[in-house]
SERO-4910 file (N, C-alpha, C, O; in steps of 0.05 Angstrom, whole numbers):
BEGIN
 pado doro    nc1    nc2    nc3   cac1   cac2   cac3    cc1    cc2    cc3    oc1    oc2    oc3
  Met    A    -11     17    678    -29     -6    669    -34    -32    690    -18    -48    698
  Asp    A    -59    -30    694    -70    -52    712    -71    -77    702    -69    -81    678
  Asp    A    -74    -96    718    -69   -128    709    -94   -136    688    -92   -156    674
  Ala    A   -111   -125    687   -137   -123    674   -136   -114    638   -148   -123    619
  Thr    A   -115    -92    642   -109    -77    615    -89   -100    596    -67   -107    604
  Thr    A    -98   -108    577    -77   -121    553    -63   -103    538    -69    -79    536
  Glu    A    -46   -114    527    -21    -99    511    -44    -85    489    -45    -60    485
  Leu    A    -59   -101    478    -69    -93    456    -89    -65    460    -88    -46    443
  Glu    A   -105    -65    484   -116    -47    496   -101    -22    499   -109      1    495
  Ala    A    -79    -28    507    -62     -4    516    -45     11    497    -35     33    503
  Tyr    A    -41     -3    468    -32     11    444    -51     28    434    -74     20    431
  Glu    A    -45     48    428    -66     68    413    -54     73    381    -37     89    373
  Ala    A    -65     54    368    -54     60    335    -66     83    332    -85     90    346
  Pro    A    -53    100    306    -62    125    297    -90    120    279    -90    102    262
  Gln    A   -104    131    281   -139    122    274   -138    136    251   -135    161    254
  Leu    A   -140    127    229   -145    135    202   -172    143    198   -188    126    202
  Asp    A   -182    168    191   -205    170    189   -214    173    152   -225    193    143
  Phe    A   -207    155    139   -208    145    118   -200    119    110   -182    105    121
  Pro    A   -220    111     85   -214     85     81   -189     84     65   -179    103     54
  Ile    A   -178     56     64   -157     50     51   -161     30     29   -164      7     35
  Ile    A   -160     37      2   -170     16    -12   -142      7    -30   -129     22    -44
  Gly    A   -139    -25    -23   -114    -38    -34   -116    -51    -56   -135    -67    -53
  Val    A   -106    -54    -80   -110    -67    -97    -82    -82   -109    -60    -73   -110
  Gly    A    -89   -103   -115    -57   -125   -123    -64   -132   -152    -86   -135   -161
  Ala    A    -41   -135   -166    -40   -142   -193    -16   -152   -205      1   -143   -190
  Ser    A     -5   -165   -221     13   -176   -233     25   -155   -254      9   -142   -268
  Ala    A     52   -150   -258     65   -129   -271     45   -126   -297     38   -103   -305
  Gly    A     38   -147   -308     16   -150   -337     -6   -143   -335    -23   -144   -353
  Gly    A    -11   -131   -309    -36   -120   -306    -43    -89   -311    -63    -77   -303
  Leu    A    -22    -78   -328    -21    -47   -329    -47    -38   -340    -60    -18   -332
  Glu    A    -55    -54   -360    -79    -46   -378   -105    -46   -353   -123    -29   -351
  Ala    A   -103    -62   -340   -133    -61   -322   -131    -43   -304   -151    -29   -300
  Val    A   -110    -40   -290   -105    -23   -270   -108      7   -280   -122     23   -267
  Thr    A    -91     14   -308   -104     41   -316   -129     44   -328   -135     66   -336
  Ala    A   -143     25   -331   -173     35   -339   -188     40   -315   -207     55   -314
  Met    A   -177     24   -288   -189     28   -262   -186     57   -256   -206     72   -255
  Phe    A   -164     65   -251   -153     88   -240   -161    114   -260   -161    138   -253
  Asn    A   -165    105   -282   -173    129   -300   -199    142   -297   -206    165   -301
  Lys    A   -212    122   -288   -240    133   -281   -240    149   -254   -260    163   -250
  Leu    A   -222    148   -237   -226    161   -213   -229    192   -216   -219    202   -236
  Glu    A   -239    203   -203   -241    237   -199   -227    242   -172   -221    225   -155
  Leu    A   -225    268   -169   -217    276   -141   -235    277   -122   -259    275   -127
  Gly    A   -225    281    -98   -250    277    -79   -265    254    -69   -288    256    -61
  Thr    A   -254    237    -70   -263    204    -64   -259    203    -32   -275    191    -18
  Gly    A   -240    216    -23   -241    215      4   -225    188     13   -228    178     36
  Met    A   -212    178     -2   -195    149     -1   -175    151     -5   -169    168    -21
  Ala    A   -155    135      5   -127    125      0   -128    104    -21   -147     88    -21
  Phe    A   -109    101    -39   -110     78    -53    -77     67    -57    -58     82    -62
  Val    A    -76     36    -53    -52     28    -46    -50      6    -67    -65    -13    -64
  Leu    A    -31      7    -90    -24    -13   -108      0    -26   -109     23    -17   -109
  Val    A     -9    -57   -109     16    -75    -98     20    -95   -122      4   -114   -125
  Leu    A     40    -93   -137     46   -103   -158     65   -124   -153     78   -126   -132
  His    A     68   -142   -173     85   -162   -175    107   -148   -194    102   -149   -218
  Leu    A    133   -135   -185    147   -125   -203    180   -134   -202    189   -141   -180
  Asp    A    193   -134   -220    214   -147   -226    233   -128   -208    237   -104   -213
  Pro    A    244   -144   -185    262   -123   -166    290   -113   -178    305    -97   -166
  Asn    A    295   -122   -202    324   -116   -209    330    -98   -234    350    -95   -248
  His    A    295    -83   -233    286    -63   -259    275    -41   -242    259    -49   -225
  Glu    A    280    -16   -242    265     11   -237    238      7   -252    236     -2   -275
  Ser    A    217     15   -235    191     11   -246    179     46   -249    177     64   -232
  Leu    A    174     47   -276    166     69   -279    123     66   -280    108     75   -296
  Met    A    118     52   -260     92     48   -259     75     73   -246     52     78   -254
  Ala    A     88     87   -226     79    107   -216     77    132   -236     57    145   -236
  Glu    A     99    138   -254    101    156   -270     75    153   -297     60    170   -306
  Leu    A     78    128   -302     53    120   -320     28    118   -318     11    120   -336
  Leu    A     25    113   -288     -3    116   -280    -15    145   -271    -39    150   -268
  Ser    A      9    164   -267     -1    191   -266     -3    206   -287     -8    230   -285
  Arg    A      0    195   -308    -13    208   -340    -39    198   -342    -52    211   -359
  Lys    A    -52    178   -332    -75    171   -333    -96    170   -312   -116    157   -315
  Thr    A    -90    185   -292   -112    193   -272   -115    216   -267   -101    229   -283
  Gln    A   -127    232   -248   -134    252   -239   -123    258   -210   -115    280   -201
  Ile    A   -124    232   -195   -104    238   -173    -75    233   -171    -60    223   -187
  Asp    A    -69    245   -144    -41    245   -145    -31    216   -146    -44    200   -132
  Val    A     -6    205   -162      7    180   -158     42    183   -150     60    197   -159
  Arg    A     40    164   -128     69    175   -117     79    141   -117     61    125   -111
  Gln    A    102    133   -122    120    112   -112    122    114    -77    122    136    -65
  Ile    A    122     94    -68    121     96    -35    149     95    -27    164     83    -43
  Ile    A    160    105     -5    183    109      7    180    106     34    163    120     47
  Asp    A    197     87     46    188     84     76    188    101     92    202    121     90
  Gly    A    171     96    111    158    118    127    134    144    115    124    163    128
  Asp    A    130    138     95    116    161     78     84    151     94     78    128    102
  Arg    A     64    181     95     42    171    109     23    169     86     27    180     64
  Ile    A      3    154     92    -21    149     75    -33    177     69    -33    194     87
  Asp    A    -41    181     52    -59    208     40    -80    204     25    -81    185      9
  Val    A   -100    221     27   -128    215     15   -120    228    -11   -102    245    -15
  Asp    A   -143    212    -34   -137    218    -60   -111    216    -76   -108    230    -96
  Cys    A    -95    200    -68    -72    191    -75    -74    161    -82    -90    146    -71
  Leu    A    -53    153   -102    -51    125   -105    -29    121   -107    -17    129   -126
  His    A    -16    106    -83     10    101    -74     16     75    -84      0     57    -79
  Val    A     40     71   -101     54     49   -110     71     36    -98     88     50    -88
  Ile    A     72     13    -96     98     -2    -86    122     -2   -102    120     -8   -126
  Pro    A    146      4    -90    168      5   -113    178    -26   -114    170    -42    -96
  Pro    A    195    -34   -134    202    -59   -136    221    -73   -116    235    -56   -104
  Gly    A    224    -97   -109    246   -103    -93    238   -104    -65    254   -112    -48
  Phe    A    211    -95    -57    201    -95    -26    180   -100    -21    164    -94    -38
  Ser    A    169   -114      5    147   -124     11    136    -94     31    152    -80     42
  Leu    A    112    -90     32     97    -70     38     78    -73     61     62    -91     60
  Arg    A     78    -56     84     62    -67    109     52    -35    114     62    -15    103
  Ile    A     31    -36    132     29     -7    140     32    -11    178     26    -31    190
  Glu    A     43     10    187     50      6    216     52     32    227     70     48    219
  Asp    A     33     39    246     30     64    258     26     83    239     38    105    240
  Gly    A     10     77    221     -9    101    207     12    108    181      8    125    164
  Val    A     40     88    181     50     98    158     62     72    140     61     50    150
  Phe    A     74     76    115     79     57     98    110     42    110    130     54    119
  Arg    A    108     21    108    139     10    117    141     -7     92    123    -17     79
  Leu    A    169     -9     88    179    -26     60    202    -43     77    214    -33     96
  Asp    A    205    -67     70    223    -86     74    237   -100     57    223   -119     49
  Pro    A    261    -98     46    271   -113     24    265   -147     24    265   -158     46
  Phe    A    260   -160      3    251   -184      4    269   -208     20    293   -211     16
  Ser    A    260   -217     30    277   -244     46    274   -265     30    293   -279     23
  Glu    A    248   -267     21    242   -295      3    255   -301    -19    262   -280    -31
  Pro    A    264   -324    -31    274   -328    -56    255   -319    -77    232   -317    -70
  Arg    A    263   -314   -102    248   -307   -126    232   -331   -133    242   -353   -135
  Gly    A    200   -324   -137    187   -343   -143    166   -354   -112    144   -366   -113
  Leu    A    182   -347    -90    155   -352    -65    156   -320    -51    157   -319    -27
  Arg    A    155   -299    -64    150   -278    -56    122   -269    -63    114   -271    -86
  Arg    A    108   -261    -46     78   -252    -48     77   -227    -34     72   -226    -10
  Pro    A     81   -205    -50     80   -180    -37     45   -174    -34     38   -163    -13
  Ile    A     34   -178    -43     10   -173    -47    -14   -188    -16    -32   -177     -3
  Asp    A     -2   -215    -17    -14   -230      9     -3   -217     30    -20   -211     47
  Met    A     30   -208     37     35   -197     50     26   -172     61     26   -169     85
  Phe    A     20   -153     44     13   -132     49    -19   -133     60    -26   -119     79
  Phe    A    -32   -145     51    -62   -153     68    -61   -166     91    -80   -163    106
  Ala    A    -44   -182     96    -41   -196    120    -29   -175    143    -38   -175    166
  Ser    A     -9   -157    134      9   -134    154    -20   -116    160    -24   -107    183
  Tyr    A    -38   -111    141    -64    -92    145    -84   -107    176    -90    -97    198
  Asp    A    -90   -132    162   -107   -149    180    -96   -146    211   -111   -143    230
  Asp    A    -67   -147    215    -54   -148    236    -50   -129    255    -40   -131    277
  Cys    A    -63   -105    239    -54    -77    258    -79    -80    281   -101    -88    275
  Pro    A    -68    -71    308    -89    -61    324   -109    -47    314   -105    -29    298
  Ala    A   -137    -55    324   -161    -35    319   -164    -33    287   -175    -14    275
  Gly    A   -151    -56    274   -163    -50    245   -142    -25    228   -145    -18    205
  His    A   -126    -18    245   -113      7    227    -83      1    233    -66     15    223
***
């Protein structure tokens, strides 16, 4: 790398060749989220990420509930999962979410309850990715 090359230019982030649609909602937004994803058909060519404010002390059944209401695949995110097309990826409780090197990364909450902003954190992490990915 010569002196004229910046660190950002040298970094080659995985390029995703499909759009990622992020959706944020409170846990009480199940009805609205269900209505939205109920209308989706297979073959959109997009990946969907649902970031909810969930109680970190309780297991979430959100992915299971939504999988009964939509045609696309629904998965609760596990750290290191890749982002798949025609899939609704759902954040698990107790974690913040970011995209790094083309995969999902989960981080346990470090903020006290009431100061956690998982939706904002997800969108901010995606904006910080080199080359927008």
